[in-house]
PDB file of N, CA, C and O in Angstrom:
ATOM      1  N   MET A   1      17.506  17.405   5.817  1.00  0.00           N
ATOM      2  CA  MET A   1      17.298  16.338   4.851  1.00  0.00           C
ATOM      3  C   MET A   1      16.542  15.173   5.495  1.00  0.00           C
ATOM      4  O   MET A   1      15.673  14.566   4.868  1.00  0.00           O
ATOM      5  N   LYS A   2      16.878  14.868   6.745  1.00  0.00           N
ATOM      6  CA  LYS A   2      16.176  13.779   7.425  1.00  0.00           C
ATOM      7  C   LYS A   2      14.702  14.114   7.591  1.00  0.00           C
ATOM      8  O   LYS A   2      13.844  13.235   7.526  1.00  0.00           O
ATOM      9  N   THR A   3      14.419  15.391   7.807  1.00  0.00           N
ATOM     10  CA  THR A   3      13.025  15.816   7.942  1.00  0.00           C
ATOM     11  C   THR A   3      12.273  15.568   6.648  1.00  0.00           C
ATOM     12  O   THR A   3      11.121  15.133   6.658  1.00  0.00           O
ATOM     13  N   LEU A   4      12.937  15.850   5.531  1.00  0.00           N
ATOM     14  CA  LEU A   4      12.315  15.626   4.226  1.00  0.00           C
ATOM     15  C   LEU A   4      11.968  14.153   4.049  1.00  0.00           C
ATOM     16  O   LEU A   4      10.878  13.824   3.579  1.00  0.00           O
ATOM     17  N   TRP A   5      12.894  13.258   4.424  1.00  0.00           N
ATOM     18  CA  TRP A   5      12.631  11.825   4.299  1.00  0.00           C
ATOM     19  C   TRP A   5      11.512  11.380   5.233  1.00  0.00           C
ATOM     20  O   TRP A   5      10.708  10.514   4.887  1.00  0.00           O
ATOM     21  N   LEU A   6      11.468  11.979   6.412  1.00  0.00           N
ATOM     22  CA  LEU A   6      10.398  11.640   7.349  1.00  0.00           C
ATOM     23  C   LEU A   6       9.044  12.031   6.779  1.00  0.00           C
ATOM     24  O   LEU A   6       8.091  11.253   6.836  1.00  0.00           O
ATOM     25  N   VAL A   7       8.958  13.235   6.229  1.00  0.00           N
ATOM     26  CA  VAL A   7       7.708  13.694   5.612  1.00  0.00           C
ATOM     27  C   VAL A   7       7.352  12.797   4.438  1.00  0.00           C
ATOM     28  O   VAL A   7       6.197  12.403   4.275  1.00  0.00           O
ATOM     29  N   PHE A   8       8.355  12.475   3.616  1.00  0.00           N
ATOM     30  CA  PHE A   8       8.126  11.583   2.477  1.00  0.00           C
ATOM     31  C   PHE A   8       7.599  10.236   2.965  1.00  0.00           C
ATOM     32  O   PHE A   8       6.655   9.685   2.399  1.00  0.00           O
ATOM     33  N   GLY A   9       8.216   9.720   4.012  1.00  0.00           N
ATOM     34  CA  GLY A   9       7.781   8.433   4.557  1.00  0.00           C
ATOM     35  C   GLY A   9       6.361   8.470   5.068  1.00  0.00           C
ATOM     36  O   GLY A   9       5.595   7.529   4.862  1.00  0.00           O
ATOM     37  N   LEU A  10       6.008   9.555   5.735  1.00  0.00           N
ATOM     38  CA  LEU A  10       4.638   9.684   6.235  1.00  0.00           C
ATOM     39  C   LEU A  10       3.637   9.771   5.091  1.00  0.00           C
ATOM     40  O   LEU A  10       2.552   9.193   5.159  1.00  0.00           O
ATOM     41  N   LEU A  11       4.006  10.496   4.041  1.00  0.00           N
ATOM     42  CA  LEU A  11       3.114  10.600   2.880  1.00  0.00           C
ATOM     43  C   LEU A  11       2.946   9.251   2.196  1.00  0.00           C
ATOM     44  O   LEU A  11       1.838   8.865   1.822  1.00  0.00           O
ATOM     45  N   VAL A  12       4.059   8.537   2.036  1.00  0.00           N
ATOM     46  CA  VAL A  12       3.993   7.214   1.406  1.00  0.00           C
ATOM     47  C   VAL A  12       3.161   6.272   2.261  1.00  0.00           C
ATOM     48  O   VAL A  12       2.345   5.511   1.742  1.00  0.00           O
ATOM     49  N   THR A  13       3.367   6.322   3.562  1.00  0.00           N
ATOM     50  CA  THR A  13       2.617   5.453   4.468  1.00  0.00           C
ATOM     51  C   THR A  13       1.125   5.689   4.344  1.00  0.00           C
ATOM     52  O   THR A  13       0.346   4.740   4.258  1.00  0.00           O
ATOM     53  N   SER A  14       0.723   6.958   4.334  1.00  0.00           N
ATOM     54  CA  SER A  14      -0.707   7.241   4.249  1.00  0.00           C
ATOM     55  C   SER A  14      -1.252   6.941   2.862  1.00  0.00           C
ATOM     56  O   SER A  14      -2.395   6.502   2.735  1.00  0.00           O
ATOM     57  N   ALA A  15      -0.465   7.167   1.826  1.00  0.00           N
ATOM     58  CA  ALA A  15      -0.939   6.951   0.461  1.00  0.00           C
ATOM     59  C   ALA A  15      -1.032   5.463   0.122  1.00  0.00           C
ATOM     60  O   ALA A  15      -1.974   5.034  -0.545  1.00  0.00           O
ATOM     61  N   LEU A  16      -0.069   4.686   0.574  1.00  0.00           N
ATOM     62  CA  LEU A  16      -0.030   3.274   0.218  1.00  0.00           C
ATOM     63  C   LEU A  16      -0.574   2.360   1.306  1.00  0.00           C
ATOM     64  O   LEU A  16      -0.723   1.158   1.085  1.00  0.00           O
ATOM     65  N   GLY A  17      -0.865   2.898   2.449  1.00  0.00           N
ATOM     66  CA  GLY A  17      -1.358   2.081   3.542  1.00  0.00           C
ATOM     67  C   GLY A  17      -0.302   1.131   4.075  1.00  0.00           C
ATOM     68  O   GLY A  17      -0.622  -0.004   4.429  1.00  0.00           O
ATOM     69  N   LEU A  18       0.952   1.567   4.143  1.00  0.00           N
ATOM     70  CA  LEU A  18       2.030   0.721   4.641  1.00  0.00           C
ATOM     71  C   LEU A  18       1.903   0.523   6.147  1.00  0.00           C
ATOM     72  O   LEU A  18       1.498   1.421   6.885  1.00  0.00           O
ATOM     73  N   THR A  19       2.257  -0.663   6.566  1.00  0.00           N
ATOM     74  CA  THR A  19       2.323  -0.908   8.005  1.00  0.00           C
ATOM     75  C   THR A  19       3.640  -0.342   8.523  1.00  0.00           C
ATOM     76  O   THR A  19       4.523   0.006   7.739  1.00  0.00           O
ATOM     77  N   GLU A  20       3.768  -0.253   9.833  1.00  0.00           N
ATOM     78  CA  GLU A  20       5.014   0.241  10.437  1.00  0.00           C
ATOM     79  C   GLU A  20       6.187  -0.652  10.040  1.00  0.00           C
ATOM     80  O   GLU A  20       7.269  -0.149   9.738  1.00  0.00           O
ATOM     81  N   ALA A  21       5.989  -1.960  10.037  1.00  0.00           N
ATOM     82  CA  ALA A  21       7.059  -2.898   9.676  1.00  0.00           C
ATOM     83  C   ALA A  21       7.475  -2.718   8.221  1.00  0.00           C
ATOM     84  O   ALA A  21       8.664  -2.735   7.903  1.00  0.00           O
ATOM     85  N   GLU A  22       6.485  -2.543   7.332  1.00  0.00           N
ATOM     86  CA  GLU A  22       6.799  -2.333   5.921  1.00  0.00           C
ATOM     87  C   GLU A  22       7.550  -1.018   5.725  1.00  0.00           C
ATOM     88  O   GLU A  22       8.496  -0.943   4.940  1.00  0.00           O
ATOM     89  N   PHE A  23       7.120   0.014   6.445  1.00  0.00           N
ATOM     90  CA  PHE A  23       7.797   1.298   6.341  1.00  0.00           C
ATOM     91  C   PHE A  23       9.243   1.192   6.821  1.00  0.00           C
ATOM     92  O   PHE A  23      10.150   1.712   6.170  1.00  0.00           O
ATOM     93  N   GLN A  24       9.467   0.524   7.950  1.00  0.00           N
ATOM     94  CA  GLN A  24      10.824   0.378   8.482  1.00  0.00           C
ATOM     95  C   GLN A  24      11.714  -0.389   7.507  1.00  0.00           C
ATOM     96  O   GLN A  24      12.883  -0.045   7.332  1.00  0.00           O
ATOM     97  N   LYS A  25      11.168  -1.421   6.876  1.00  0.00           N
ATOM     98  CA  LYS A  25      11.932  -2.196   5.890  1.00  0.00           C
ATOM     99  C   LYS A  25      12.287  -1.314   4.701  1.00  0.00           C
ATOM    100  O   LYS A  25      13.431  -1.321   4.247  1.00  0.00           O
ATOM    101  N   LEU A  26      11.326  -0.560   4.195  1.00  0.00           N
ATOM    102  CA  LEU A  26      11.568   0.343   3.074  1.00  0.00           C
ATOM    103  C   LEU A  26      12.594   1.407   3.453  1.00  0.00           C
ATOM    104  O   LEU A  26      13.480   1.731   2.662  1.00  0.00           O
ATOM    105  N   HIS A  27      12.476   1.939   4.643  1.00  0.00           N
ATOM    106  CA  HIS A  27      13.410   2.964   5.120  1.00  0.00           C
ATOM    107  C   HIS A  27      14.838   2.422   5.152  1.00  0.00           C
ATOM    108  O   HIS A  27      15.763   3.106   4.714  1.00  0.00           O
ATOM    109  N   ARG A  28      15.035   1.204   5.663  1.00  0.00           N
ATOM    110  CA  ARG A  28      16.371   0.591   5.698  1.00  0.00           C
ATOM    111  C   ARG A  28      16.923   0.396   4.293  1.00  0.00           C
ATOM    112  O   ARG A  28      18.110   0.620   4.060  1.00  0.00           O
ATOM    113  N   GLU A  29      16.075  -0.020   3.353  1.00  0.00           N
ATOM    114  CA  GLU A  29      16.518  -0.261   1.983  1.00  0.00           C
ATOM    115  C   GLU A  29      16.926   1.022   1.268  1.00  0.00           C
ATOM    116  O   GLU A  29      17.763   0.986   0.365  1.00  0.00           O
ATOM    117  N   LEU A  30      16.345   2.155   1.660  1.00  0.00           N
ATOM    118  CA  LEU A  30      16.642   3.425   1.000  1.00  0.00           C
ATOM    119  C   LEU A  30      17.872   4.134   1.563  1.00  0.00           C
ATOM    120  O   LEU A  30      18.305   5.146   1.012  1.00  0.00           O
ATOM    121  N   GLN A  31      18.434   3.622   2.639  1.00  0.00           N
ATOM    122  CA  GLN A  31      19.606   4.259   3.231  1.00  0.00           C
ATOM    123  C   GLN A  31      20.836   3.981   2.369  1.00  0.00           C
ATOM    124  O   GLN A  31      21.001   2.866   1.872  1.00  0.00           O
ATOM    125  N   PRO A  32      21.707   4.988   2.184  1.00  0.00           N
ATOM    126  CA  PRO A  32      22.925   4.757   1.405  1.00  0.00           C
ATOM    127  C   PRO A  32      23.869   3.811   2.150  1.00  0.00           C
ATOM    128  O   PRO A  32      23.888   3.770   3.380  1.00  0.00           O
ATOM    129  N   ASN A  33      24.627   3.076   1.400  1.00  0.00           N
ATOM    130  CA  ASN A  33      25.586   2.137   1.971  1.00  0.00           C
ATOM    131  C   ASN A  33      26.697   2.927   2.669  1.00  0.00           C
ATOM    132  O   ASN A  33      27.391   3.704   2.013  1.00  0.00           O
ATOM    133  N   PRO A  34      26.882   2.749   3.976  1.00  0.00           N
ATOM    134  CA  PRO A  34      27.918   3.508   4.682  1.00  0.00           C
ATOM    135  C   PRO A  34      29.334   3.136   4.249  1.00  0.00           C
ATOM    136  O   PRO A  34      30.279   3.875   4.528  1.00  0.00           O
ATOM    137  N   LYS A  35      29.491   1.998   3.569  1.00  0.00           N
ATOM    138  CA  LYS A  35      30.814   1.574   3.114  1.00  0.00           C
ATOM    139  C   LYS A  35      31.045   1.888   1.638  1.00  0.00           C
ATOM    140  O   LYS A  35      32.018   1.416   1.050  1.00  0.00           O
ATOM    141  N   ALA A  36      30.162   2.679   1.036  1.00  0.00           N
ATOM    142  CA  ALA A  36      30.310   3.034  -0.373  1.00  0.00           C
ATOM    143  C   ALA A  36      31.643   3.750  -0.590  1.00  0.00           C
ATOM    144  O   ALA A  36      32.054   4.570   0.231  1.00  0.00           O
ATOM    145  N   THR A  37      32.303   3.442  -1.682  1.00  0.00           N
ATOM    146  CA  THR A  37      33.631   3.975  -1.961  1.00  0.00           C
ATOM    147  C   THR A  37      33.670   5.494  -1.965  1.00  0.00           C
ATOM    148  O   THR A  37      34.638   6.084  -1.485  1.00  0.00           O
ATOM    149  N   TRP A  38      32.640   6.137  -2.495  1.00  0.00           N
ATOM    150  CA  TRP A  38      32.665   7.601  -2.577  1.00  0.00           C
ATOM    151  C   TRP A  38      32.713   8.250  -1.200  1.00  0.00           C
ATOM    152  O   TRP A  38      33.127   9.402  -1.072  1.00  0.00           O
ATOM    153  N   ARG A  39      32.291   7.517  -0.164  1.00  0.00           N
ATOM    154  CA  ARG A  39      32.328   8.074   1.195  1.00  0.00           C
ATOM    155  C   ARG A  39      33.751   8.123   1.759  1.00  0.00           C
ATOM    156  O   ARG A  39      33.997   8.822   2.742  1.00  0.00           O
ATOM    157  N   THR A  40      34.689   7.391   1.151  1.00  0.00           N
ATOM    158  CA  THR A  40      36.069   7.389   1.634  1.00  0.00           C
ATOM    159  C   THR A  40      36.883   8.546   1.064  1.00  0.00           C
ATOM    160  O   THR A  40      37.999   8.796   1.522  1.00  0.00           O
ATOM    161  N   ILE A  41      36.350   9.247   0.084  1.00  0.00           N
ATOM    162  CA  ILE A  41      37.056  10.375  -0.534  1.00  0.00           C
ATOM    163  C   ILE A  41      36.951  11.594   0.381  1.00  0.00           C
ATOM    164  O   ILE A  41      35.856  11.923   0.838  1.00  0.00           O
ATOM    165  N   PRO A  42      38.062  12.266   0.656  1.00  0.00           N
ATOM    166  CA  PRO A  42      38.009  13.456   1.514  1.00  0.00           C
ATOM    167  C   PRO A  42      37.497  14.675   0.740  1.00  0.00           C
ATOM    168  O   PRO A  42      38.277  15.557   0.383  1.00  0.00           O
ATOM    169  N   TRP A  43      36.204  14.722   0.486  1.00  0.00           N
ATOM    170  CA  TRP A  43      35.601  15.800  -0.293  1.00  0.00           C
ATOM    171  C   TRP A  43      35.802  17.145   0.394  1.00  0.00           C
ATOM    172  O   TRP A  43      35.784  17.241   1.621  1.00  0.00           O
ATOM    173  N   LYS A  44      35.992  18.179  -0.420  1.00  0.00           N
ATOM    174  CA  LYS A  44      36.124  19.550   0.084  1.00  0.00           C
ATOM    175  C   LYS A  44      34.908  20.341  -0.384  1.00  0.00           C
ATOM    176  O   LYS A  44      34.402  20.117  -1.484  1.00  0.00           O
ATOM    177  N   THR A  45      34.447  21.250   0.437  1.00  0.00           N
ATOM    178  CA  THR A  45      33.328  22.111   0.046  1.00  0.00           C
ATOM    179  C   THR A  45      33.816  23.476  -0.403  1.00  0.00           C
ATOM    180  O   THR A  45      33.017  24.320  -0.808  1.00  0.00           O
ATOM    181  N   SER A  46      35.106  23.698  -0.336  1.00  0.00           N
ATOM    182  CA  SER A  46      35.703  24.960  -0.758  1.00  0.00           C
ATOM    183  C   SER A  46      36.706  24.686  -1.879  1.00  0.00           C
ATOM    184  O   SER A  46      37.590  23.841  -1.734  1.00  0.00           O
ATOM    185  N   VAL A  47      36.565  25.402  -2.992  1.00  0.00           N
ATOM    186  CA  VAL A  47      37.497  25.239  -4.109  1.00  0.00           C
ATOM    187  C   VAL A  47      38.904  25.649  -3.672  1.00  0.00           C
ATOM    188  O   VAL A  47      39.883  25.024  -4.078  1.00  0.00           O
ATOM    189  N   LEU A  48      39.012  26.684  -2.855  1.00  0.00           N
ATOM    190  CA  LEU A  48      40.331  27.135  -2.396  1.00  0.00           C
ATOM    191  C   LEU A  48      41.005  26.082  -1.514  1.00  0.00           C
ATOM    192  O   LEU A  48      42.208  25.852  -1.635  1.00  0.00           O
ATOM    193  N   ASP A  49      40.245  25.451  -0.637  1.00  0.00           N
ATOM    194  CA  ASP A  49      40.804  24.369   0.187  1.00  0.00           C
ATOM    195  C   ASP A  49      41.227  23.195  -0.688  1.00  0.00           C
ATOM    196  O   ASP A  49      42.276  22.593  -0.462  1.00  0.00           O
ATOM    197  N   ALA A  50      40.414  22.876  -1.679  1.00  0.00           N
ATOM    198  CA  ALA A  50      40.727  21.774  -2.590  1.00  0.00           C
ATOM    199  C   ALA A  50      41.985  22.081  -3.395  1.00  0.00           C
ATOM    200  O   ALA A  50      42.827  21.207  -3.602  1.00  0.00           O
ATOM    201  N   GLN A  51      42.108  23.322  -3.846  1.00  0.00           N
ATOM    202  CA  GLN A  51      43.286  23.716  -4.626  1.00  0.00           C
ATOM    203  C   GLN A  51      44.549  23.615  -3.781  1.00  0.00           C
ATOM    204  O   GLN A  51      45.575  23.130  -4.255  1.00  0.00           O
ATOM    205  N   ALA A  52      44.482  24.064  -2.551  1.00  0.00           N
ATOM    206  CA  ALA A  52      45.649  23.997  -1.666  1.00  0.00           C
ATOM    207  C   ALA A  52      46.041  22.542  -1.398  1.00  0.00           C
ATOM    208  O   ALA A  52      47.223  22.198  -1.433  1.00  0.00           O
ATOM    209  N   ALA A  53      45.053  21.694  -1.131  1.00  0.00           N
ATOM    210  CA  ALA A  53      45.330  20.277  -0.875  1.00  0.00           C
ATOM    211  C   ALA A  53      45.881  19.599  -2.125  1.00  0.00           C
ATOM    212  O   ALA A  53      46.807  18.793  -2.031  1.00  0.00           O
ATOM    213  N   ALA A  54      45.324  19.914  -3.291  1.00  0.00           N
ATOM    214  CA  ALA A  54      45.789  19.324  -4.544  1.00  0.00           C
ATOM    215  C   ALA A  54      47.230  19.731  -4.836  1.00  0.00           C
ATOM    216  O   ALA A  54      48.036  18.904  -5.261  1.00  0.00           O
ATOM    217  N   ALA A  55      47.551  20.993  -4.610  1.00  0.00           N
ATOM    218  CA  ALA A  55      48.920  21.463  -4.836  1.00  0.00           C
ATOM    219  C   ALA A  55      49.883  20.786  -3.863  1.00  0.00           C
ATOM    220  O   ALA A  55      50.980  20.381  -4.248  1.00  0.00           O
ATOM    221  N   ARG A  56      49.475  20.668  -2.622  1.00  0.00           N
ATOM    222  CA  ARG A  56      50.314  20.064  -1.591  1.00  0.00           C
ATOM    223  C   ARG A  56      50.562  18.577  -1.879  1.00  0.00           C
ATOM    224  O   ARG A  56      51.669  18.078  -1.674  1.00  0.00           O
ATOM    225  N   GLU A  57      49.532  17.878  -2.351  1.00  0.00           N
ATOM    226  CA  GLU A  57      49.628  16.437  -2.592  1.00  0.00           C
ATOM    227  C   GLU A  57      49.950  16.092  -4.041  1.00  0.00           C
ATOM    228  O   GLU A  57      50.074  14.919  -4.394  1.00  0.00           O
ATOM    229  N   GLU A  58      50.087  17.129  -4.886  1.00  0.00           N
ATOM    230  CA  GLU A  58      50.350  16.948  -6.321  1.00  0.00           C
ATOM    231  C   GLU A  58      49.318  16.022  -6.964  1.00  0.00           C
ATOM    232  O   GLU A  58      49.657  15.064  -7.659  1.00  0.00           O
ATOM    233  N   LYS A  59      48.053  16.338  -6.708  1.00  0.00           N
ATOM    234  CA  LYS A  59      46.938  15.573  -7.264  1.00  0.00           C
ATOM    235  C   LYS A  59      46.000  16.522  -7.999  1.00  0.00           C
ATOM    236  O   LYS A  59      45.999  17.723  -7.731  1.00  0.00           O
ATOM    237  N   PRO A  60      45.199  15.994  -8.926  1.00  0.00           N
ATOM    238  CA  PRO A  60      44.242  16.848  -9.642  1.00  0.00           C
ATOM    239  C   PRO A  60      43.019  17.171  -8.780  1.00  0.00           C
ATOM    240  O   PRO A  60      42.795  16.565  -7.732  1.00  0.00           O
ATOM    241  N   ILE A  61      42.247  18.132  -9.251  1.00  0.00           N
ATOM    242  CA  ILE A  61      40.991  18.502  -8.591  1.00  0.00           C
ATOM    243  C   ILE A  61      39.839  17.993  -9.447  1.00  0.00           C
ATOM    244  O   ILE A  61      39.835  18.181 -10.664  1.00  0.00           O
ATOM    245  N   PHE A  62      38.874  17.356  -8.821  1.00  0.00           N
ATOM    246  CA  PHE A  62      37.640  16.943  -9.497  1.00  0.00           C
ATOM    247  C   PHE A  62      36.542  17.869  -9.007  1.00  0.00           C
ATOM    248  O   PHE A  62      36.267  17.942  -7.810  1.00  0.00           O
ATOM    249  N   ILE A  63      35.920  18.574  -9.934  1.00  0.00           N
ATOM    250  CA  ILE A  63      34.848  19.498  -9.559  1.00  0.00           C
ATOM    251  C   ILE A  63      33.520  18.942 -10.050  1.00  0.00           C
ATOM    252  O   ILE A  63      33.346  18.665 -11.236  1.00  0.00           O
ATOM    253  N   TRP A  64      32.592  18.784  -9.122  1.00  0.00           N
ATOM    254  CA  TRP A  64      31.229  18.351  -9.446  1.00  0.00           C
ATOM    255  C   TRP A  64      30.369  19.598  -9.436  1.00  0.00           C
ATOM    256  O   TRP A  64      30.131  20.190  -8.383  1.00  0.00           O
ATOM    257  N   ALA A  65      29.903  19.997 -10.608  1.00  0.00           N
ATOM    258  CA  ALA A  65      29.099  21.217 -10.715  1.00  0.00           C
ATOM    259  C   ALA A  65      27.666  20.841 -11.060  1.00  0.00           C
ATOM    260  O   ALA A  65      27.419  20.019 -11.942  1.00  0.00           O
ATOM    261  N   MET A  66      26.726  21.457 -10.350  1.00  0.00           N
ATOM    262  CA  MET A  66      25.315  21.190 -10.598  1.00  0.00           C
ATOM    263  C   MET A  66      24.501  22.383 -10.148  1.00  0.00           C
ATOM    264  O   MET A  66      25.030  23.323  -9.555  1.00  0.00           O
ATOM    265  N   ASP A  67      23.237  22.340 -10.427  1.00  0.00           N
ATOM    266  CA  ASP A  67      22.340  23.401  -9.993  1.00  0.00           C
ATOM    267  C   ASP A  67      21.898  23.092  -8.572  1.00  0.00           C
ATOM    268  O   ASP A  67      21.390  22.005  -8.299  1.00  0.00           O
ATOM    269  N   GLY A  68      22.086  24.026  -7.685  1.00  0.00           N
ATOM    270  CA  GLY A  68      21.696  23.817  -6.299  1.00  0.00           C
ATOM    271  C   GLY A  68      22.906  23.719  -5.393  1.00  0.00           C
ATOM    272  O   GLY A  68      24.045  23.764  -5.857  1.00  0.00           O
ATOM    273  N   HIS A  69      22.661  23.587  -4.125  1.00  0.00           N
ATOM    274  CA  HIS A  69      23.716  23.511  -3.122  1.00  0.00           C
ATOM    275  C   HIS A  69      24.362  22.129  -3.169  1.00  0.00           C
ATOM    276  O   HIS A  69      23.638  21.134  -3.214  1.00  0.00           O
ATOM    277  N   PRO A  70      25.708  22.022  -3.160  1.00  0.00           N
ATOM    278  CA  PRO A  70      26.367  20.720  -3.277  1.00  0.00           C
ATOM    279  C   PRO A  70      26.083  19.772  -2.121  1.00  0.00           C
ATOM    280  O   PRO A  70      26.263  18.562  -2.258  1.00  0.00           O
ATOM    281  N   LEU A  71      25.643  20.302  -0.992  1.00  0.00           N
ATOM    282  CA  LEU A  71      25.320  19.440   0.143  1.00  0.00           C
ATOM    283  C   LEU A  71      23.826  19.167   0.241  1.00  0.00           C
ATOM    284  O   LEU A  71      23.354  18.605   1.230  1.00  0.00           O
ATOM    285  N   GLY A  72      23.085  19.566  -0.783  1.00  0.00           N
ATOM    286  CA  GLY A  72      21.648  19.325  -0.803  1.00  0.00           C
ATOM    287  C   GLY A  72      20.861  20.253   0.097  1.00  0.00           C
ATOM    288  O   GLY A  72      19.728  19.942   0.462  1.00  0.00           O
ATOM    289  N   CYS A  73      21.436  21.381   0.460  1.00  0.00           N
ATOM    290  CA  CYS A  73      20.782  22.319   1.383  1.00  0.00           C
ATOM    291  C   CYS A  73      20.006  23.385   0.616  1.00  0.00           C
ATOM    292  O   CYS A  73      20.220  24.578   0.835  1.00  0.00           O
ATOM    293  N   THR A  74      19.124  22.980  -0.263  1.00  0.00           N
ATOM    294  CA  THR A  74      18.366  23.969  -1.035  1.00  0.00           C
ATOM    295  C   THR A  74      16.972  24.125  -0.486  1.00  0.00           C
ATOM    296  O   THR A  74      16.188  24.917  -1.009  1.00  0.00           O
TER     297      THR A  74
END
């Protein structure tokens, strides 16, 4: 994924004529907030692991379903 962003950044730099400083500023602004609430959730990549944890903790399961790999590895 980082490679994809690097390629994207290089394309944007050449297309828009961004300076290195402008690119670095844009790159910092596009980074996700490391303190975002969703990052504190102990996400599971296995439905079976999630089911076992939910049963053990008596909590519901939230399933996010979409087209493609859930970790963006497509």
